C-alpha positions as CSV (number, residue, x, y, z in Angstrom):
1,X,-132.0,40.3,-272.2
2,X,-132.5,41.7,-268.9
3,X,-135.4,40.0,-267.1
4,X,-137.6,41.8,-264.3
5,X,-139.9,39.9,-262.2
6,X,-141.9,40.9,-259.2
7,X,-142.1,38.0,-256.8
8,X,-143.6,36.8,-253.5
9,X,-141.5,35.2,-251.0
10,X,-142.6,31.8,-252.1
11,X,-141.6,32.9,-255.6
12,X,-145.4,33.3,-256.3
13,X,-146.0,35.7,-259.6
14,X,-149.7,35.2,-260.5
15,X,-152.7,33.7,-258.8
16,X,-155.9,33.0,-261.0
17,X,-154.0,34.8,-263.9
18,X,-153.8,37.8,-261.6
19,X,-150.3,39.5,-260.4
20,X,-149.7,38.8,-256.6
21,X,-149.4,42.7,-256.1
22,X,-148.6,45.5,-257.5
23,X,-146.9,49.1,-256.1
24,X,-146.5,52.2,-258.4
25,X,-142.9,52.7,-256.6
26,X,-141.8,49.3,-258.4
27,X,-143.2,50.8,-261.7
28,X,-141.4,54.1,-261.2
29,X,-138.1,52.0,-260.2
30,X,-138.5,50.3,-263.5
31,X,-138.5,53.2,-265.2
32,X,-135.6,54.8,-263.7
33,X,-133.5,51.6,-264.2
34,X,-134.3,51.4,-267.9
35,X,-133.4,55.2,-268.0
36,X,-134.2,56.0,-271.6
37,X,-134.1,52.7,-272.9
38,X,-137.1,50.5,-274.3
39,X,-139.2,48.1,-271.7
40,X,-140.7,45.4,-273.9
41,X,-143.7,44.2,-271.8
42,X,-147.0,42.1,-272.9
43,X,-150.3,43.7,-272.9
44,X,-151.3,42.3,-269.7
45,X,-148.9,44.8,-268.1
46,X,-149.7,48.1,-270.2
47,X,-152.0,49.4,-268.0
48,X,-149.2,49.8,-265.2
49,X,-146.8,51.8,-267.6
50,X,-149.9,53.7,-269.3
51,X,-148.2,57.2,-268.4
52,X,-145.1,56.5,-269.8
53,X,-145.8,54.8,-273.2
54,X,-143.0,56.2,-275.1
55,X,-140.5,54.1,-273.2
56,X,-142.6,51.0,-273.5
57,X,-143.0,48.7,-276.4
58,X,-145.9,46.2,-276.2
59,X,-145.8,42.5,-277.4
60,X,-148.0,39.6,-277.3
61,X,-144.9,37.3,-276.9
62,X,-141.6,38.0,-275.3
63,X,-140.2,34.8,-276.0
64,X,-138.2,35.6,-279.1
65,X,-137.6,38.0,-281.7
66,X,-136.1,40.8,-279.3
67,X,-133.1,43.2,-279.7
68,X,-129.5,41.7,-277.8
69,X,-129.9,43.5,-274.3
70,X,-133.5,44.1,-274.5
71,X,-135.3,45.1,-271.0
72,X,-138.3,42.8,-270.6
73,X,-140.7,43.2,-267.8
74,X,-142.4,39.6,-267.5
75,X,-145.7,39.4,-265.4
76,X,-148.3,36.7,-267.0
77,X,-145.6,34.4,-268.2
78,X,-142.3,33.4,-267.3
79,X,-139.2,34.3,-269.0
80,X,-138.0,31.3,-271.2
81,X,-135.0,29.5,-269.5
82,X,-131.9,30.3,-270.5
83,X,-133.2,33.7,-272.4
84,X,-131.6,36.3,-269.9
85,X,-128.3,37.3,-268.7
86,X,-129.4,39.7,-266.3
87,X,-132.1,39.3,-263.6
88,X,-134.0,42.1,-261.9
89,X,-136.4,40.7,-259.1
90,X,-138.5,42.8,-257.1
91,X,-139.3,41.0,-253.9
92,X,-142.8,41.8,-251.8
93,X,-141.0,40.4,-248.6
94,X,-144.5,38.5,-247.5
95,X,-146.2,35.3,-249.2
96,X,-149.1,35.6,-251.3
97,X,-151.3,33.1,-252.3
98,X,-149.7,32.0,-256.1
99,X,-150.4,29.5,-258.6
100,X,-147.6,30.5,-261.0
101,X,-144.3,30.5,-259.7
102,X,-140.8,31.7,-260.8
103,X,-138.7,28.8,-259.4
104,X,-135.2,29.9,-260.3
105,X,-132.0,29.7,-258.1
106,X,-129.9,32.4,-259.3
107,X,-126.7,30.7,-257.8
108,X,-127.2,27.2,-259.3
109,X,-127.7,29.0,-262.6
110,X,-124.4,30.8,-262.5
111,X,-125.6,34.2,-261.3
112,X,-124.2,36.4,-258.8
113,X,-125.9,39.0,-257.0
114,X,-124.3,42.3,-257.8
115,X,-126.9,44.8,-256.1
116,X,-129.5,44.5,-253.4
117,X,-131.5,47.4,-252.4
118,X,-134.5,48.3,-250.4
119,X,-137.0,50.8,-250.4
120,X,-140.4,52.2,-249.2
121,X,-143.2,51.5,-251.6
122,X,-146.6,53.0,-251.7
123,X,-148.6,49.8,-251.0
124,X,-145.8,47.9,-249.1
125,X,-143.6,49.4,-246.4
126,X,-140.4,47.4,-247.5
127,X,-139.6,46.4,-251.2
128,X,-136.2,44.5,-252.0
129,X,-135.0,45.0,-255.7
130,X,-132.0,42.4,-256.4
131,X,-130.0,42.3,-259.7
132,X,-128.0,39.4,-260.5
133,X,-125.6,38.9,-263.6
134,X,-124.5,35.7,-264.9
135,X,-121.0,34.8,-263.7
136,X,-119.4,34.9,-267.3
137,X,-119.9,38.7,-267.3
138,X,-118.2,39.7,-264.5
């Protein structure tokens, strides 16, 4: 599975059950990254992808039962430990208040950084996309 998350510099993902931030350029980049493949999301994320429903599959639970190689966008839940072999992080490059954190150290979990790209967002001057893959996949 490819897990996709948006995080603040402090690892924050949610604050009071709300996403810490959003940006239309990130949504567009996720769709570009997936190409014509399906993106699995939870109902919470559906409004972000409303215009691209054909490429979106909405599930109440992203923890299991997905096809091998699935692309999953996580917002209101964290990916289950050990469930992904590829990780895409969109970093807001700032700290936001948060009460749910993605505490994951790619290097200590056997992942390597294979791509790092900065781009301009709609609401953020610089957003960083990092793509990690599991070491055994090299």
